Residue, then its C-alpha position, 0 to 999 in steps of 0.5 A: m276318487i269319484d264313486r259310481l253316483g258321482k260319475s253318473i252325475i258328471g255324465a248326465v250333466v255333460a250329456y245335457f250340456l252337449l244336447q243344449i249345444g245341439i238344440f241351439a245349433a239346430f235353431a240357428a239352422l232353422a232361423v234361415p234354412a236357405d241362407a248359410e251365411a245368415a245362419a253363420s251370422f246367427l252363430a257368430s252373434q249369439g254362439p260365443r255368449f251362449i257357450t260361455v253362459a251355458t258352460a258356467y251354468h252347467a259347471l255350477l250345476m254339476v258342482m252343486l249336484l256333487l256336493f249334494r249327492h248324499d241327497f240322492v236317496k229315495v223318500p221315505s225308504g232312505e235307499v241310496l241311488q247308485r246313479v241318476n234315475l229317470a225322474n231326476a234325469i227329466t228334471l235335470f233336462r228342464l234345469t239345463s234348458m234354461p240358458t238355451l231358452l233365454f238365448l233363443v227367446l232373445a234371438a227370436k226378436d230378430y230371427r224367425i224361430r218363434w213357432p219351433l221355440l214355442g214347441l221347445v217351451v211347451l216341451v220344457f213345461a211338460t217335463d214338470f208334470v212328467d218327472g213328478y208322475i214318473s217319480r210317484k208311479a215308480g216309487e222314485v221320489t228323492k230328496v234331490g229330485k224335490m230340490m231340483d224340481s223346486t229350483s227349476d220352477y224358480v229358475l224358469l220364473i226368473v228366465l220368463t220374468i226377464l224375457f217378458y220385461y225385455f219384450s215389454l209384456v209386463p210393466p216395470w213395476f211388476f217386473l220389480i216386484v217379481t224380481v224382488r220375490l225371486g231374489m229373496q228365494v235365492v238369498f234365503v236358500f243360500i243362507l240356509i245351505i250355509v247355516n244348515r248344510k242342507i236343503e229341505p225344500k218346504t213350500t207354503f200355501m202363499g208360495k204355491a199361490a204366488v208361483a201359480s198366479i205368475m204362471v197363469l199371468y204369463a200364459m195369458e201374456v203368451l196367448r195375447l202375444l201369439f194372437g196379436i191381442g192388445r192390452i185388455e182389462f182382464v190382463l190388467v186386473l190379473e197383473w194387479a191381483t198377481a202382484a198382491i199375491v206375490i207381495l203377500s208371499m214375501v211376508d209369508k216367506v220371511a216368516a217361514f225363513t225365520r222359523e227355519l233358522p233356529k233349526s241350525a243351532 
């Protein structure tokens, strides 16, 4: 029997799944608003793959949230939530937007949707600040909210890294370093879930520094792309500096992971 919270989780994920389909369809219409045949071509070429990936992604997300519904509790009071609160709903929107962003940015190479897409990217990024503000202001900080916020940051970085490499905005060696770092994060999290039966996201200084430096570099690359600026010395230096920080964060992450394992005994 699914309790009230379980129904709220299922309802929220399904609602966001439908919303993401609507966003994708809207962008298909924006791509060629005066040519219905071309719009149909957009849907025919991208639609089936998007639906398949989005369905699998949302199903996995729903299962994970249901498995960890005991973490829908306020910190530090321990009050158990009966439904998905506003802050968690905003974070959930950011998480569910990842497949949509991935497919739309790939489609932007062939369709004129870059500026509306930029607006969507800004909106998704903005939710990272909004959910944190609301959760602190309303006293609705939750364990699951921290988990989703941390997960969304890394999923967003994975999506952006793939896209930046696809558009040749970052060199292969940088793509490899960041991919290995993000892959380590995913593997370590799954191991801790299996061993500890729970997730307690803990960030380190080097972890925060790595995420921040990657975000700054990607922001510079987006500005360079939008304004048609070629490769400049500052960006090259920033790439090497970011790579060094990411490599140091790998060492830091391994050390933090080994400290967490004994707690499972």
